[in-house]
Backbone as JSON, one array per atom type, in Angstrom:
{
  "sequence": "MFELLNVGLEMQKRMIDIQMQGVEAAQQMVDAAQRNVDAGLAATRAGEAGMKAMKGWMRLWGMRD",
  "N": [[-103.35, 69.51, -1.52], [-103.72, 66.71, -1.06], [-104.38, 65.77, -3.27], [-102.02, 66.04, -4.82], [-100.7, 64.31, -3.71], [-102.05, 61.59, -4.09], [-101.5, 61.73, -7.0], [-98.85, 61.55, -6.99], [-98.57, 58.96, -5.53], [-100.2, 57.46, -7.6], [-98.39, 57.69, -9.74], [-96.03, 56.32, -8.94], [-97.05, 53.68, -8.34], [-97.69, 53.3, -11.26], [-94.61, 53.06, -12.11], [-94.04, 51.14, -10.7], [-95.77, 48.75, -11.76], [-94.59, 48.8, -14.26], [-92.15, 48.07, -13.38], [-92.57, 45.28, -12.67], [-93.34, 44.04, -14.96], [-91.26, 44.36, -16.66], [-89.84, 42.62, -15.03], [-90.97, 40.21, -15.36], [-90.84, 39.82, -18.08], [-88.33, 39.08, -18.5], [-88.32, 37.0, -17.02], [-89.4, 35.37, -18.82], [-87.75, 35.02, -20.62], [-85.53, 33.83, -19.43], [-86.79, 31.34, -18.98], [-87.35, 30.4, -21.51], [-84.53, 30.49, -22.33], [-83.74, 28.3, -21.14], [-85.38, 26.0, -21.63], [-84.27, 25.88, -24.51], [-81.48, 25.44, -24.18], [-82.3, 22.79, -22.56], [-83.2, 21.42, -24.87], [-81.34, 21.52, -26.48], [-79.17, 19.88, -25.25], [-80.99, 17.38, -25.19], [-80.66, 16.76, -28.14], [-77.99, 16.41, -28.53], [-77.62, 14.17, -26.85], [-79.14, 12.71, -28.49], [-77.84, 12.45, -31.22], [-75.48, 11.22, -30.18], [-76.43, 8.49, -29.4], [-77.15, 7.77, -31.74], [-74.86, 7.86, -32.96], [-73.51, 5.92, -31.69], [-75.3, 3.74, -32.4], [-74.53, 3.37, -35.08], [-72.08, 2.81, -35.04], [-72.26, 0.33, -34.15], [-73.7, -1.06, -35.82], [-71.47, -0.84, -37.78], [-69.26, -2.49, -36.67], [-70.98, -5.07, -36.54], [-70.9, -5.71, -39.65], [-68.49, -5.85, -39.9], [-66.69, -3.7, -40.33], [-64.22, -1.08, -39.51], [-64.34, 1.16, -36.65]],
  "CA": [[-102.44, 68.58, -0.99], [-104.11, 65.29, -1.0], [-104.44, 65.73, -4.87], [-100.71, 65.94, -5.42], [-100.18, 63.21, -2.91], [-102.72, 60.92, -5.14], [-100.94, 61.72, -8.09], [-97.44, 61.12, -6.88], [-98.73, 57.43, -5.45], [-100.34, 57.13, -8.91], [-97.05, 57.38, -10.63], [-95.11, 55.14, -8.09], [-97.91, 52.6, -8.65], [-97.41, 52.95, -12.34], [-93.46, 52.62, -12.25], [-93.82, 49.55, -9.96], [-95.9, 47.92, -12.82], [-93.7, 48.72, -15.35], [-90.96, 47.19, -13.33], [-92.81, 44.24, -12.64], [-93.85, 43.76, -16.39], [-89.78, 43.98, -17.21], [-89.37, 41.25, -14.49], [-91.87, 38.77, -16.05], [-90.41, 39.69, -19.44], [-87.24, 38.83, -18.23], [-88.4, 35.34, -16.52], [-89.85, 34.55, -19.33], [-86.76, 34.93, -21.33], [-84.93, 32.75, -18.8], [-87.22, 30.02, -19.17], [-87.04, 30.09, -22.86], [-83.22, 30.1, -22.5], [-83.82, 26.84, -20.22], [-85.83, 25.15, -22.75], [-83.23, 25.73, -25.74], [-80.47, 24.4, -23.2], [-82.92, 21.4, -22.52], [-83.34, 20.87, -26.32], [-79.76, 21.38, -27.23], [-78.83, 18.55, -24.73], [-81.49, 16.1, -25.94], [-80.2, 16.62, -29.41], [-76.63, 16.01, -28.05], [-77.67, 12.57, -26.74], [-79.77, 11.82, -29.56], [-76.82, 12.31, -31.8], [-74.63, 10.11, -29.53], [-77.53, 7.56, -29.63], [-76.99, 7.42, -33.28], [-73.51, 7.57, -33.57], [-73.11, 4.66, -30.89], [-75.87, 2.63, -33.21], [-73.78, 3.26, -36.35], [-71.04, 2.04, -34.97], [-72.34, -1.05, -33.6], [-73.65, -1.53, -37.28], [-70.03, -1.38, -38.56], [-68.92, -3.47, -36.13], [-71.54, -6.19, -36.74], [-70.56, -5.78, -40.74], [-67.04, -6.45, -39.93], [-66.15, -2.33, -40.31], [-63.55, -0.54, -38.38], [-65.05, 2.29, -36.61]],
  "C": [[-102.79, 67.09, -1.13], [-104.01, 64.93, -2.55], [-102.89, 65.35, -5.33], [-100.24, 64.58, -4.55], [-100.65, 61.98, -3.58], [-101.78, 60.71, -6.51], [-99.45, 61.21, -8.06], [-97.67, 59.29, -6.38], [-99.34, 56.88, -6.67], [-99.39, 56.73, -9.89], [-96.04, 56.59, -9.98], [-95.88, 53.9, -8.45], [-97.46, 51.99, -10.23], [-96.06, 52.38, -12.74], [-93.37, 51.19, -11.72], [-94.45, 48.6, -11.09], [-95.0, 47.74, -13.89], [-92.61, 47.86, -15.09], [-91.19, 45.84, -12.99], [-93.28, 43.56, -14.22], [-92.35, 43.45, -16.94], [-89.23, 42.54, -16.35], [-89.85, 40.2, -15.39], [-91.33, 38.64, -17.68], [-88.98, 38.87, -19.22], [-87.13, 37.18, -17.54], [-88.84, 34.59, -17.48], [-88.58, 34.28, -20.64], [-85.95, 33.89, -20.9], [-85.45, 31.52, -18.97], [-87.28, 29.81, -20.96], [-85.51, 29.52, -23.35], [-83.14, 28.48, -22.26], [-84.27, 25.77, -21.19], [-84.8, 24.85, -24.06], [-82.15, 24.97, -25.44], [-81.12, 22.91, -23.36], [-82.7, 20.66, -24.32], [-82.18, 20.75, -26.92], [-79.26, 19.92, -26.51], [-79.62, 17.63, -24.98], [-81.3, 15.8, -27.11], [-78.67, 16.13, -29.63], [-76.86, 14.32, -27.95], [-78.64, 11.8, -27.68], [-78.54, 11.46, -30.46], [-75.98, 11.32, -31.22], [-75.08, 8.87, -29.93], [-76.76, 7.05, -30.93], [-75.85, 7.16, -33.87], [-73.13, 5.99, -33.04], [-73.85, 3.43, -31.82], [-75.51, 2.5, -34.35], [-72.43, 2.5, -36.26], [-71.22, 0.4, -34.52], [-73.01, -1.54, -34.78], [-72.33, -2.08, -37.74], [-69.49, -2.3, -37.93], [-69.43, -4.96, -36.5], [-71.38, -6.6, -38.31], [-68.91, -5.93, -40.85], [-66.19, -5.03, -40.23], [-65.55, -2.14, -39.38], [-64.13, 0.64, -38.04], [-63.71, 3.45, -36.05]]
}
């Protein structure tokens, strides 16, 4: 009787461990997605700054923007 209970508890423990691994993997995916968003925003800001600088140079040299 106790052996059957131990087997059941061990199986339940393994299932919980597997679920926790899934949660950790999902958390890592969310973190990676957030880093990608942050990198995309930084690239957009850099692109905007570059465009602003180019317009400044064009204005300086008398070109229309």
